[in-house]
N, C-alpha and C positions, 0 to 999 in steps of 0.2 A: 832387478837385483833382491837376493832373497835377504829378509830382515835380521839382521846381527840377533846374536844371541849371548846371552852368560857374558864372558869373559872378553868376547868379542865386542860385544854392545857395550859394554863398560870403558873398556880402553879406545875404542873408536867411536863410537858415537858420541859418550860421555865426558872424553878425552882424558880418561883416567883419572877422574876427580876424588880427589880425597877430603878437601874442605866443601861442607855440604851445610844449605841453611834448609832447615825444616819447612814443612807445610803448616801454616798457622792462620786461624781463621780470623779474618781481617786485620792481619797484619804483616803477610808476606805478600802484598800487594805489587806491583810495578816498580814505583819507587822505591820501595824498600829492599826489592832485590838488585836494583840497578848500585843505590847504594852499597848493599852487602857485596855485590861482584866488584866495586871498585875496591874493595879492602880486604881482598883474598879469598872469597866465596868462588868456588870453581862449578857448583852445579845448586839449581835453586828448584824448588818447588812451589806450584800455584797454593794459594790457601784451598782448603780442603770443598770440592763442590759438590752440591746434591743431585745425583745424577738423575733421579725422576725431574725434578724441577729443570736440570740444563736442557730435556731433550722437549718438555713440552712448553719452556717460555723464551721465545727469543731474545728478550731483552737481557733475562738471566745471562744467556752465552752471550749478548755484545756487551753488556757490563764486566763479567767476568775474564774471558780470553779473547773475545774477537777483537775487540776495540785497544788490546794491549798488546798487539803484536811488534816489538820492537827487536831488530836484529841482536843488539848489544843482549837480550835477555836470551843468551841460549849457551850451554844446553838448558832445558826445562821440561820439567814432568808434572803433567796436569794429576791432581788427585781426584778421586771421588770417592766418596761414601755412597753406599749402595747394599741392597737383599735380596736384588732380582739379576738372576743372570741377563734376560735380554734387555731389561731397562739399561743394566750396566753396560752392557754392551752398545747400545744404540747411542748413549751418551758419549761413548769412547770412541766411536765413529764419526760423530759429531767434534768432536777436538782433537784428532791424531794429525790433522795436517797443521796444527798451529803447537805442535811440540815434539820430543823424542823420544817420551813414554806415557804410560798411562799407569798408574799408582792405585790400586784400590786399599783402601784404608780400613785397617783391622786394628788399629792401634787407640780411637778416640773412646776415653773413659769415663767421660762427662754425662750426666744424668737426660740431655737432650738427646743422645747417643741410645741410651737406653731406650727412650722413649719412642727415637724412630727407629729403633732394632737394625743399628747397624754399626761399623767400628769395634771394639775389642769385644762388645756384646754378640757377635758373630761367631767369636774363637772356638764356641762347642760344637758349630754346626759346620763340622767337615764335610758332609757331600754335599751342602749347599755351597761353600768356598771352592770346592773341588770343579763344580760344576761351572761357577761364576770364572774360575780362572781359565780352565780349558777351553772354555767356550770363545773369552776375549783372546787368547793365543790362536785359536784358530780364525779368527774375524778379522783382528787388527792388523794393521800392515805395521805397525809399530810395537815394541816389546810391552808385556804386561808385569809390573813390580807388585812389592806389597810391603806396604807398613805395618808391625804385629808389636805386640806386648808379649811378656813370657808368661807361661803358667809356673804358679812356684816350684814344681817341681824339673830338674833339668832335662831328663829323661824325656816327659811329655813335650817340654818345648822341642826338644831335637826334632821327635817324630813330626810334630806339627809343622815345622817349618820344611822337614824333606815332604811331608804330604805336597805343598804348597809348591816346591821344587817339581816336583812330579808331574804337577797339575799345568804347569808351562809357567812358571813364576821365573823371570830373568835373570831379579835382584833385589834382596831382603832388606829390607832395614829392620833392625830388631833393637826396640827399647827395652832396656832390661828392668822395666819394671812390672809388675801385674795390674790390672785394671783396677785392683783396690787402692793401688799406691796414687795418689793423689793429694792434691792440696798439700794441706800440715801432715799428711799419713805417705808423703812421697816418699820421704827417706832416700836411702842411696840405691842406684841402681845398680844391678847385678852383672859387671864383664862377665864372670862366671858362665853364664847365661850365653853370653852372646859368644863366647870364646867357643864354646861346645858345639853353639849351633853352625859356626865358620867352620871347623873340623869336621863337621857331619855332611855339609852340601858342597855342590861342585860349582854353585854361581855367586857373583861377590856378594858380599854383605857390608851393609852399613851399620855402625853402633850409633845408638843415641843414648844421654844419659850421662850423667855427672859432667859434662863439658862446660868449664868455665874459662878456661884459657889454652889458648897454646901450646901450654906445657901439657895440660890433660889430654890435648888431641894426640900429641906425639905419644903420650904413655898409655893413651887407650888403643893404637892403633900395634905399638910395641907388644902389650898385653895380651890381647884377643886375636890377633891377628888378620882384622879386618881388613878392608879394599878402601874405606874411607869413614868419615866420623861426621853425624848430623847434629848441630846446635839449634836449638829453639831461645830460652828464654837467655841463656847467655848471648847469644849473638842480639837479642833486642835490648839488652843493657849495655853492650859494647859490638859493634857492627864491624868493629876493626879487631876484633878477637882473634881471626885467623889469620892477621899480619903478624900476631904476637904485640900487638900496643895496645896503650890504652891512654887515649889522646885525651885532651878536654873534651869537654861535653859539648861545648857550643861550638867545637871544629865539625863535628857530625852531625850536630842540630840544624847548623846553618847549611851545611853539604846536603842534607835531606829537604831543607824545605826549597832549596834551588832545584831539586831533581821533580819537589810537588810541582812547582809551577810549569813544569815543561810536560810533566806525566800527571794530571790530575788526578784525586783520589777522595773518597769521602770524607769530609772534617773531621768524623769519629777515629777514622783510623790515623790520622796525623796528631792528633791530641794523645791519642794513646800510646803513639811511639814516643812524643815529648816525655809525657808521665814515667816513662820508662827509663828511657834517656836522663833523665833530670831527676829520677828518683831520690837520689840521695841528698842531693841540694834542697828540694822541697820538704825536706822534714825541718832544714833548717828555716828558710822563707816559707812559712804557714801562708802568709797572707798571698802570696804569687800561686800559690799552688790553689787556692781559690778563683784566683782569675783566670789560669788556665783552664779551670773546669767549666766557667761561665763564657767565656769570651765565643763569639761565634762566626768570627771569618778568621781565612789563614792569616790575615794582616794581624789581625790581634793577637794569635797565637806567636808568630814571628816579635811580635811587642814584647811579649810576656817572656820568652827565651833570650831576646837582647838584654832585657832590665837583670835577668838572671844572670847572664853573661858578666856583665856591668858590676854586680854586687859579688860576685866570686874574684872577679880581676882587682878592685877596689881592695879587697881582703887580700888579696897577695900581695899588693904593690904597697900595701901598709904594712907589713911583717909578715909577708910568706913568699917574700921573693925565693927562699930555700926550697920552698914547696913546687913553686913550677920550675925550678932548676931541676930538681928532683923527678919532676914527672917527665920532661924532655928528655932525662936522660936513662930513667930506669925505664919510664914506659916506652920509650922508641926501643931500646937494645935488648930489654930483659923481659917485659912483660908484668905483669901485674903482681903476681906473687913475691918477687924479688925488690920490686917497691913497696910494698908493704912491709917485709923483714928491715928494708933498710931504716922507713920512717922511724918504724918501732925502735929501732936498735939508736937512732940519731936521736930521738926527741923524747924515749919512754912514753910513746902512745901506744894505745891497746891494739892489739893484734887485727887480723885481717876482719871484717865487719862492721869496725867502727874506724875508719880510717878519717884523719883530721882533714884530709884533702877530699871533700864531697863532689868537687866539681870535675875529676876525674871519672872517666867510663869504667867501671867497676861491677863486678857481680852483685846481685843480689841473692843472699841465703835467706829460702822460705824458713819461717819459725815453724816450729812445730808445734804439736799440740798444747804442751806443758811452758812453751816459750810465748802464747800469746796471750788473750787479754784475762783477767780474772771471771770473769763470765762464761767465756770457752775454755777454761781449764780444763780436762781431762776427757774434752766432747773429742767425739768420734771423726769428725772430719770439720772442716773448716766452714760447710753449711750441710745439715745432716739432710738426708734423705728428705723428700717431701711428706710420706708419708708418716716419717715418725716426727716432723716438724709440728704437724698437725694436733698433736697430741701433747703437747710441752705448751708450758704459757711463753716460752722464748722464741722471738722470731729473729730470723735474720736481719741485718740493716736494712738489706735491699727491701726487705718486707714490709719492716716499720716504717721506709717512707713511703711505700705505696697504702696503709694503713693510714697515714697522714691525712694524705691527699683524697681518700675516700675511707671515711670511718667506717662505713657499712662492707667493706670489701670482707671477704671470708678467703679463708686459705684451707678450709676443710674438704677434702676431696669428695667425700660423702654429699656436700651440700652444692657442689658444682654443677651447671646442667649437662646433662650428656648428651654428645650431639652425634646425629646418624652422618653415617661416610657415605660420600659421593660414591656411586656404582661403578666409575672409572677409574678415577686418580685415588681416591683412599681421604681426599682433604673432607672437610665438614659440608656436607651439603645444605642447599638452602630450605629450609622449613616450609616456602611456599613453591617451593621448583615444580613445574610440572612432569619436570622429565627426572626428578630426584636426583638432581646433580650440585655439583659447587656451580658458581658462576663461571667460573672460566670452561670448562667443559658445555656447561648448557647455553653458553654463547656460541661455541663449535656448532654445536647440533642444530641450535634455534635457526642460525646463519645456513646451515647447508639444506634443512630442511623447510625454510624461509617460515618458520613457525612462532607464535607468542611464548612468552612465558613472564606474565606479570608480575610474579615472585619477584625473578630479579629484573624486573623495567627492561625487558628484552620485548621488542614488538616487530620484528621483522614482518611478520604478514600483515599487520597493520598498516606498515608504513609502506608497504608493497600496494595495496588495493588501495590507501588513499592518492599515491602517486599516478595508477591507473586511472582512476576516477579523473583525477585534475587534468590528465591528458585529454580525458574524453570530452570534458567540458570546453577546452581549448576548439579555435577554429582550425580548419585541417591546413598544414603549411603547404603551400603552392612549391610545385616543382621549380627548380631555377629553370628560365627560359636559356636556349643556347641559340639565340638567334643571329643572324649574321648580321654585320653593319651593311647598312642600307635598306635593310628590309623594316616594317611597321613594330614599332616596339626594341630595334634594334640599337647598334651602339651610335649609330649616327644621332637617331633620337633620343636616347639617354643625355647624350653629350651636350646636345642641344637645349634640352629643356635645365641642365646643369649650367649651362652659361647664361641662359637667361635669367 
């Protein structure tokens, strides 16, 4: 059966999905995808996977995809970051049997993507992207899709999208922000760019950006004409967003923790999800915020969540019965926006962003540069680029913590040691490696050639020689005798000796 393309792929394989959960590093794991699907999500992406690591590391494949096979978790798209056509296709071939499509990440704007030369930092290398998509389209048994960010110019964004479509992309997700729009500088996503792309291509388009409620989803589809809408942060703060509900946080927290019991994931993922779900409540109960950060077990996280629930219910029971009634009524039927309006009208409360009912799932509005702390007022970004940070006296909070642990630590890149790269994979090579490779590549070569590498502590040749020497010192093993019963040394003699 030939693989489906374009709108046939979207309508049949993806079942006409309109509500999509974005690929989120360390956050869109299987347990979270299952929770989101139970509450209206029709399509999910895996977290972004590194294509080169996926190819060379069997444990990475097992941990991130192979051991997470679940019939409920379909349709599913696996996303890779890559900058080499051959590596991208090799990774995709290893993953294609476990998903419905392969997505190339062309939207990550973070510093790690700049260092690794992938994501949004490939958007000017059209020849490379054309070759990557074309090769994947030819070699894979499943469609290839792309997630992109826009250029400031609408016409350049349109030409970019048309180039990807012509190369073989079967579905395009457009995040309506440029790669510079991140952190406090995120701002509003441009639906005009998304609308222009949708009109210019003949493949399905998903929109990403400005999605905080079901009303936003419907308005985006109506304004842009896209086939579906993808949510990232909106989904993390309210997994029931696609249902149009804003339930009490503890309902979804407890459901998520139950799923994690069945489908385990790293504790850091669980903790991060609970921090986002309980974000507004933890601004009130700072002590429990500290406890949630310190607990080392899943049971401990569940206990903190339960304590938060009890405190919220106690407050509702001693004077907030009206709050819970409004949550049930408006959260179920109308969504968060109308709930906020009604609360404001009834109690004279402040509008959205400062709700008195912090224990319901609600959006988090990222503060802009002027809304942040005084020390960061006027800053160009949430965290200045590393090369700029080193020339200033103010370090980020994370770096200040590192410096407290190690007072001699420096963040000046000119003082950091320069590591030579492995001849095969590009990772830092061992300084004393006899093959000039990293440890992983060195181990493969030393094993294949039965050689030693003292620099990496690999002694395949030495161990073989010792093994042969040991065998040479042992007395020769006698061949097993096949004497028949009744003959000397045969079965009868052995049995007689045994019985005696």
